[in-house]
Structures are given as C-alpha cells and as structure tokens.
C-alpha positions in Angstrom: 39.8 -29.4 33.2 38.0 -32.6 32.1 34.5 -32.1 30.9 31.9 -34.5 32.1 29.7 -36.6 29.8 26.8 -34.5 30.9 28.5 -31.4 29.6 29.3 -33.1 26.3 25.9 -34.5 25.6 24.0 -31.3 25.0 20.2 -31.3 24.8 18.9 -28.6 22.6 15.3 -28.1 23.3 13.4 -25.2 21.8 9.7 -25.0 22.5 8.0 -22.3 20.5 4.5 -21.2 21.1 3.5 -19.1 18.2 0.2 -17.3 18.0 -1.6 -17.9 14.8 -5.0 -16.1 14.6 -6.9 -17.3 17.7 -5.2 -20.6 18.2 -1.7 -21.6 19.5 0.6 -23.7 17.4 3.4 -25.4 19.4 6.6 -26.2 17.5 9.1 -28.4 19.2 12.7 -28.6 18.0 14.7 -31.2 20.0 18.2 -32.2 18.8 20.6 -34.4 20.7 24.1 -33.4 19.7 27.3 -34.9 20.9 29.6 -31.9 21.5 33.2 -32.7 21.7 35.5 -31.4 24.5 37.4 -29.1 22.1 34.4 -27.6 20.5 32.7 -26.9 23.9 35.9 -25.4 25.2 36.1 -23.1 22.2 32.5 -22.0 22.6 33.0 -21.3 26.3 36.2 -19.3 25.6 34.2 -17.2 23.1 31.4 -16.7 25.6 33.9 -15.7 28.3 35.2 -13.0 26.0 31.7 -11.9 24.9 29.9 -11.9 28.3 31.7 -9.3 30.3 31.7 -9.4 34.1 28.6 -7.6 35.2 28.2 -5.0 37.9 24.7 -6.2 38.4 22.4 -8.8 36.6 18.6 -8.7 36.0 16.5 -11.8 35.4 13.9 -10.9 32.7 10.4 -12.5 32.9 11.0 -13.9 29.4 14.1 -15.9 30.6 16.8 -13.5 29.4 19.6 -12.5 31.7 20.5 -8.8 31.3 24.0 -8.1 32.5 24.7 -4.5 33.5 28.3 -4.0 32.3 30.5 -1.0 32.9 30.5 1.2 29.8 34.3 1.0 29.4 34.3 -2.8 29.5 31.5 -3.4 26.9 32.2 -5.7 24.0 32.5 -2.9 21.4 35.9 -1.8 22.7 37.5 -5.2 21.9 37.5 -4.4 18.2 41.0 -3.9 16.9 40.0 -0.7 15.1 38.7 0.7 18.4 41.7 0.0 20.7 42.3 3.7 21.2 38.7 4.7 20.8 37.3 7.1 23.5 33.6 6.7 24.1 31.8 9.8 22.8 30.6 11.7 25.8 29.2 14.8 24.1 25.7 14.1 22.8 25.5 14.2 19.0 23.6 16.9 17.3 20.1 15.5 16.7 18.7 15.9 13.2 16.6 19.0 12.8 12.9 18.5 12.1 11.4 20.7 9.4 7.8 19.7 10.2 6.0 17.7 12.8 3.4 15.2 11.6 0.6 14.5 14.0 -1.5 11.3 14.3 -5.1 11.9 13.1 -8.0 11.2 15.3 -9.1 8.3 13.2 -5.9 6.5 14.1 -6.6 7.0 17.8 -5.8 3.5 18.9 -2.1 3.8 18.1 -0.3 3.4 21.4 3.2 4.7 21.7 5.2 3.0 24.4 6.2 -0.3 23.1 9.2 -0.9 25.5 11.1 -3.9 26.7 10.1 -6.9 28.8 13.1 -6.9 31.2 11.8 -3.6 32.7 8.5 -5.2 33.9 9.8 -5.8 37.5 11.0 -2.2 37.7 14.7 -3.1 37.8 17.2 -1.0 35.8 21.0 -1.0 35.2 23.0 1.4 37.4 24.3 4.6 36.1 27.6 4.1 34.3 26.7 0.7 33.0 25.0 -0.6 29.8 22.6 -3.5 29.6 23.9 -6.5 27.6 21.8 -9.6 26.9 23.8 -12.6 28.1 24.7 -15.2 25.5 24.6 -18.9 26.3 26.1 -22.2 25.0 22.7 -23.1 23.6 22.6 -19.8 21.7 25.8 -20.7 19.9 24.8 -24.3 19.3 21.7 -23.2 17.4 23.9 -21.5 14.9 25.6 -23.4 12.1 29.0 -22.8 13.7 30.8 -20.6 16.1 31.9 -18.5 13.1 28.3 -18.1 12.0 27.0 -17.2 15.4 25.4 -13.7 15.3 25.9 -13.2 11.6 23.6 -13.0 8.6 24.1 -15.6 6.0 25.7 -14.1 2.9 23.7 -14.3 -0.3 24.9 -16.9 -2.8 22.4 -16.2 -5.6 21.5 -12.5 -6.1 18.1 -12.0 -7.8 17.7 -10.2 -11.1 16.5 -6.7 -10.4 16.5 -3.3 -11.9 20.0 -1.8 -12.2 19.3 0.7 -9.4 17.4 -1.6 -7.2 18.9 -2.6 -3.9 20.5 -6.0 -3.3 20.6 -6.6 0.4 21.0 -10.2 1.5 18.8 -11.5 -1.2 18.6 -14.9 -3.0 19.5 -17.8 -0.8 15.8 -17.9 0.3 15.6 -14.3 1.5 12.4 -12.4 0.4 11.6 -8.7 0.9 8.9 -6.1 0.8 10.8 -2.8 0.9 10.8 0.8 -0.1 14.1 2.5 -1.1 15.6 5.7 -2.2 17.6 6.1 -5.4 21.3 5.4 -5.4 22.3 8.9 -6.5 21.3 10.6 -3.3 23.7 11.8 -0.6 22.2 10.5 2.6 23.3 11.1 6.2 20.6 9.1 8.0 17.0 7.8 8.0 14.0 7.6 10.3 10.7 5.8 10.5 8.0 4.6 12.9 7.2 0.9 12.7 4.4 -1.0 14.4 5.5 -4.2 16.2 3.9 -7.6 15.7 4.7 -11.3 16.5 4.8 -13.0 13.1 4.7 -16.8 13.0 7.9 -18.6 12.1 7.6 -22.0 10.4 11.0 -23.6 11.0 13.9 -22.9 13.4 16.4 -21.4 10.9 14.0 -18.9 9.4 13.3 -15.3 10.6 11.0 -12.4 10.0 12.2 -8.8 10.5 11.2 -5.2 9.9 14.0 -2.7 9.7 15.8 0.3 8.3 19.0 -0.2 6.1 21.5 2.6 5.7 23.8 1.6 2.8 26.9 2.6 0.8 29.2 0.8 -1.5 28.5 -1.6 -4.4 25.7 -4.2 -4.3 27.6 -6.6 -6.6 30.9 -6.6 -4.9 32.4 -7.2 -1.5 32.6 -3.6 -0.2 29.0 -3.0 0.7 28.7 -1.1 4.0 25.4 -1.4 5.9 23.9 -0.2 9.2 20.6 -1.7 10.2 18.1 -1.5 13.0 14.5 -2.6 13.7 12.6 -5.5 15.2 12.9 -9.2 14.4 11.6 -12.7 15.4 14.5 -15.2 15.1 14.2 -18.6 16.9 17.7 -19.5 15.9 19.3 -16.4 17.2 17.3 -15.9 20.4 15.7 -19.3 21.2 12.1 -18.1 21.2 9.4 -16.4 19.1 9.4 -13.0 20.7 9.9 -9.8 18.6 13.1 -8.1 19.7 14.9 -4.9 19.1 18.0 -5.5 17.0 20.9 -3.9 15.2 23.3 -5.1 12.5 26.4 -3.8 10.7 28.8 -4.9 8.0 31.6 -3.2 6.1 32.3 -6.1 3.6 28.9 -7.2 2.3 28.2 -9.6 5.2 31.3 -11.6 4.6 33.5 -11.4 7.7 32.8 -8.1 9.5 29.9 -7.2 11.7 27.1 -9.0 13.5 23.7 -8.7 15.2 23.4 -6.6 18.3 26.4 -6.8 20.6 27.4 -10.4 19.5 30.7 -9.0 18.3 32.7 -5.9 18.9 31.8 -2.7 17.1 28.6 -1.0 18.3 29.2 1.3 21.3 26.2 1.4 23.6 25.7 4.5 25.7 22.2 4.0 27.1 21.5 2.2 30.4 17.8 1.5 29.8 17.6 -0.1 26.4 19.0 -3.6 25.8 19.7 -4.5 22.2 18.4 -8.0 21.5 15.8 -7.8 24.3 12.1 -8.5 23.7 9.7 -5.7 22.9 6.4 -5.4 24.8 3.5 -4.8 24.3 2.7 -5.7 20.7 0.1 -4.7 18.1 -3.0 -6.8 17.9 -5.3 -7.5 14.9 -8.1 -4.8 14.7 -7.1 -3.6 18.1 -4.4 -1.4 19.7 -1.3 -0.7 17.5 2.0 -0.4 19.3 4.8 1.2 17.3 8.4 2.3 17.8 10.4 5.1 16.2 14.0 4.4 15.0 16.4 6.9 13.7 20.0 6.3 12.4 22.1 9.3 11.5 25.7 10.5 11.1 26.9 13.0 13.8 28.1 16.0 11.7 30.8 16.8 14.2 32.5 13.5 15.1 31.2 11.4 12.2 29.9 8.5 14.2 26.6 6.9 13.2 24.1 7.1 16.0 20.9 5.2 16.7 17.9 6.7 18.5 14.9 4.8 19.8 11.5 6.1 20.7 11.3 9.8 21.6 14.9 10.7 20.7 16.4 8.4 23.2 20.0 7.8 22.3 21.0 4.1 22.3 24.6 4.3 21.1 26.6 4.5 17.9 28.7 2.7 15.3 32.1 4.4 15.2 33.2 5.8 11.9 36.4 3.7 12.1 34.4 0.6 11.4 33.5 1.6 7.8 34.9 2.5 4.5 32.2 4.1 2.4 30.0 4.9 5.3 32.8 6.8 6.9 31.8 9.6 4.5 28.0 9.2 3.8 25.3 6.8 2.7 24.0 6.5 -0.8 20.8 4.5 -0.3 18.2 3.9 2.4 15.7 1.0 2.6 12.8 0.4 4.9 10.7 -2.7 5.1 10.4 -6.4 5.8 12.6 -9.5 5.2 12.0 -13.2 5.7 13.9 -16.4 5.1 12.1 -18.9 2.9 14.0 -22.2 3.3 11.4 -24.3 1.5 12.0 -27.0 4.1 9.2 -29.2 2.9 9.6 -28.4 -0.8 7.1 -25.6 -0.7 7.1 -21.9 0.2 7.4 -21.2 3.9 4.4 -20.1 6.0 6.7 -17.7 7.9 4.8 -14.4 8.1 6.1 -11.0 7.4 4.9 -8.1 9.5 1.4 -8.9 10.8 1.0 -11.9 8.4 -1.6 -9.9 6.4 -1.2 -8.3 3.0 -0.7 -4.5 2.6 -4.2 -3.8 1.1 -5.9 -4.8 4.4 -4.7 -1.5 5.8 -4.6 0.0 9.3 -5.1 -2.4 12.3 -4.6 -5.4 10.1 -1.4 -4.9 8.0 2.0 -3.9 9.3 3.2 -0.3 8.5 6.1 2.0 8.3 5.1 5.6 8.7 6.7 9.0 8.5 9.6 7.9 6.4 12.4 10.5 6.5 16.0 10.9 5.4 18.7 13.1 6.9 20.3 15.5 4.5 23.7 17.1 4.4 22.4 20.0 6.6 21.5 17.4 9.3 17.8 18.1 8.7 15.0 15.5 8.4 13.1 15.6 5.2 10.2 13.5 4.1 11.3 10.6 1.8 9.2 11.6 -1.3 10.9 9.8 -4.2 10.8 6.2 -3.1 10.5 3.0 -5.1 9.0 -0.2 -3.8 10.1 -3.8 -4.3 8.7 -7.3 -3.5 10.0 -10.4 -5.1 6.8 -12.4 -4.9 3.7 -10.3 -4.3 1.5 -13.5 -3.9 3.5 -14.2 -0.7 4.4 -10.7 0.6 3.6 -7.3 -0.8 3.9 -3.6 -0.2 1.8 -0.5 -1.0 3.0 3.0 -0.4 1.2 6.4 -0.1 1.4 9.7 1.6 -0.8 12.1 3.6 -0.4 15.1 5.9 -0.5 13.0 9.1 1.8 10.1 8.2 4.0 11.7 5.6 5.4 9.0 3.3 4.2 5.6 4.5 3.5 2.1 3.4 1.8 -1.1 4.5 3.6 -4.3 3.8 3.7 -8.0 4.7 1.9 -11.2 4.1 1.2 -14.8 5.2 3.8 -16.6 3.1 2.4 -19.9 1.8 -1.2 -19.7 0.6 -3.1 -21.0 -2.5 -1.4 -18.4 -4.7 2.0 -18.8 -3.0 3.4 -22.3 -3.2 
C-alpha cells in the first residue's frame, strides 16, 4: 500500500494546560516531522500487534479510547516466556492484616474514592474482557524511537550513595525523594496509601511520579529485577498532563525487558474495571479535600505470581513469576516515594513539581504523602515498615520527612517545586 503525503507528514501537536496555583499555564509543543514510509509502516505494524481487536470500545471524556479485549487475547500472552501460561483463575491469598489503622477525625477531609475518568459516563467493559488503553501513532512518535516507546530510560551516571542505598533509575537527570527498607530483608510485597495530585511538568520529556518499587538483584549490575506501581504525570508517554495509574517491570535493570503498563507483553490483567494507564479522578486540592489510593504488590504464596491490588483489595492482575530471575524467589528491598526527570533544558534546574509541588514540612493538605507503609513477610502477613531510611538527592528542590503514629502507622510527606531561589 502506498502511503499518502498526508500520512507521511505527521503533525505532533501537544497542548498541555497545567494548573499552577490559581492560574493556568499553557505549554504548546508542536513539531513537524517527516515520517518515512518504512518507519510509519513499522510503527503501524507494532500498534497492530499491541492493540488487540476489541469486543467493545469506550470513548473516555479525556480523549482516551479504552478497548475491552478478551482476557485470553490480551498483550501479556504474546511474551515468549508465557506461550504456555494459563491465566490464574484462583484468586491469590491476600496478605493478612495484623492490625487495622484508622483515619483520625482531624484528617476528616481525606476522601477515598479516587477512581478513573473513563467510568464517568457509566460504561464498563463486559465480563470476560479487560480494559486496555489504545496506543496511537502519535504516542509512539513522542518517544525517542519505537524501541524506546513505553520504556524508562536507563541510567548512565549512577549517583554516589551509601553502600546500602537504593539505585533505581538515578543519574541521567532523575531525582528522588524516597523511603526504603534495608537490603538484608526478605520481602514478599509492599503496600501504601498515596494521595494523588497533578504536578506541573516543565518540558515534554520530563515526568513526575509517585510509586512503590519492589526490588531484587544488584543495583550496580544488569540483573536488577523491579516491579513498580503508582501514579504519574508524563506528557511524553500519554500526550497530556493528567495523573494516571501506572505499572512497570524489568528483569534486567531497565535494559531490554519490561515496560510501562501494557505497552509490551508481560503483565496479566484480570480486572474488567481498572484500566492501567488511564487517568485518575478526582484529585487532591491544596488545603482542601485529599483523594488517595491504596496500592499493594505481593507474591502469591501458592503459585508464586506477583499480584497488584488497587483500592479496597481490588485485584488488578499479576506479573507471572516466569518473567523474573531474582524476584521469582522473593524481593530484598522496597522503596516508596517520588521521582522526577530534571533535564535542565534551559541550563537550570527544572520547575517540574514532585507530589503536590510543596515541600514535606508543609504537612497535611499541602504536601503529598504516603501513609500506612507496610511490607509483606514470609508468612504472607502485612507488617508496618518500621526500620526505613529516607533519601533525597537535592533537598533544596525536593525533600522527604518521615514519622509514625497510631492512625497512619509509618508515613512520610515528600515533594517540592523544583526550581526556586535555593534550587538552580
């Protein structure tokens, strides 16, 4: 088939309206790019493989198209290690709770119920299908290349840290404000409740995320295994500035394996109501209602798959044990917190925000938080994460302050505005 000039001349237009305090800042990224026939054909072939034929499709108010795909035809099962994989039908054994923390009256304007925007019209995927956010040619073209589409960029310059400190995708402009467990622990999962904000992003190829990392392997080699879930704002990945539920996995330190969400084969979705990569709504507001989400990742003690739960123990799906080397057994470290990309596009520190865009010491209703930090032990029980350390590379830009009480267990506030008089 001969592609027309109109097909080859692709207009990438991204209009972002990012809320910053009480005024709106409009950022326009428009790039005219001549796309050759061969490249466009390769992209379309990849999308034809990735976007499975839907049973039913839903148009979300935010512009997304959610395809309801039959469970047995979802992208995960294209993975070569999963050719003979049978989708786990028996529900995993949920981690046992040793104690239940309650929200105190003083925190009464926490609202549970941050959900997803594509539900607003009341439409849902039929039973036996899973919702998959449809990828487009423009999604791919915003990435550096087809190979890079849906992947985190690997670190090229690890930062100097304590010997036992984590080294997720650091260096190369990545900055963190995180809490983490020691590397000597045997861990079988992690849980936390995170409030959701819409941090401002300065340039297209930067992001801001808040997530849980479940890790095993060496931080200085090529065998790091990581399972990740949380919320993120990534204009490059999604084409807008909305916070979205996301997942990630890798079994080789972000080199060749793994991806975000369902943008490659691997993660097996089982839930028909939650779309990974879809926008979360409503959001927390400064000195007003706080909307938070609970995420748990744990290893099913019977079948060994790593499951993800969202909200009130709603099962989303799982990462099959076959995908991993070290995590096929257990994890050795957990991290909770925020990460941003600082590209220094104008020769100065980015103004991309982490969390709410406010520093940790501002506290409830102003700063972003992780509360009720827990880990899953070898008995498949949730225990409070008491012995945690914290790390922030540049506390003048983003910081973190941890504490504990009877209501929130172990918790921390974190985040910051990025560029400011003390952060250049």
